[in-house]
Structure formats: structure tokens, C-alpha cells
C-alpha positions in Angstrom: 27.2 -144.9 58.2 29.5 -142.9 60.4 32.7 -144.5 61.6 34.7 -142.9 64.4 38.5 -143.0 64.6 39.6 -143.8 68.1 41.7 -141.3 70.0 44.8 -142.6 71.8 46.9 -140.2 74.1 45.1 -137.2 72.5 46.0 -138.1 68.9 43.9 -140.1 66.4 44.8 -143.8 66.0 45.9 -143.3 62.3 48.7 -141.0 63.4 50.1 -143.6 65.9 49.7 -146.3 63.2 51.7 -144.2 60.8 54.5 -143.9 63.4 54.4 -147.7 64.0 54.4 -148.3 60.2 57.5 -146.0 59.8 59.4 -148.0 62.5 58.4 -151.4 60.9 59.6 -150.2 57.5 62.9 -149.2 59.0 63.3 -152.6 60.6 62.3 -154.3 57.3 65.0 -152.4 55.4 67.6 -153.0 58.1 66.9 -156.7 58.2 67.0 -156.9 54.4 70.3 -155.1 54.2 71.7 -157.5 57.0 70.5 -160.5 55.1 72.2 -159.4 51.9 75.4 -159.0 53.9 75.3 -162.6 55.1 73.0 -162.8 58.2 70.5 -165.3 56.7 69.2 -166.2 60.1 67.1 -163.0 60.0 64.7 -164.4 57.2 62.0 -165.5 59.7 61.9 -162.1 61.3 61.9 -160.4 57.9 58.8 -162.4 56.9 57.1 -161.8 60.2 57.7 -158.1 59.9 56.3 -158.1 56.3 53.1 -159.6 57.7 52.9 -156.9 60.5 53.5 -154.2 57.9 50.6 -155.5 55.8 48.3 -155.6 58.8 49.2 -152.1 60.2 49.1 -150.6 56.7 45.6 -152.0 56.1 44.2 -150.4 59.3 46.1 -147.2 58.8 44.9 -146.9 55.2 41.3 -147.7 56.2 41.2 -144.8 58.7 43.2 -142.4 56.6 41.1 -142.9 53.4 38.0 -142.9 55.6 38.9 -139.5 57.1 40.0 -138.0 53.8 37.2 -139.3 51.5 34.3 -140.7 53.6 33.8 -138.2 56.4 35.0 -140.5 59.3 34.8 -138.6 62.7 37.3 -138.4 65.5 36.4 -139.5 68.9 
């Protein structure tokens, strides 16, 4: 079974997902720091962001591990 990694704006999707994941992780850390400093109203966004991180991480890992170990193709 050959799975292809989609190309978006001349780069593989797993590259873009890695950048999105980095941004989501920075937002997660920022909201966590702000909540510790007293902005408890951010908890709903913090939980939502955790779910987004899990979803993006799953797809990013699927393509990354597939490329590295299982001979996924680009295109």
C-alpha cells in the first residue's frame, strides 16, 4: 500500500503541519503562563488548543513516520 503525502504551496503537508504545531504549542504555553498569573478565563481556550494540538500532532506524526519508515511518497 502506497500512501502519498499531499503537496501544499510546493512543500509537503507534514512540513506545514509542523509549523502549525509549533504555533499551537507557543499559544498553549502562553495561555498556561497567563492562567497561572491570574487570567483564569483562558481555560476554555487552553483546553480547545490542547485538542487542536492532539489532532494536528496525529496527522503530522502519521505522515512523518510514514515518510521515514514506510516509504510514503510525495505528490
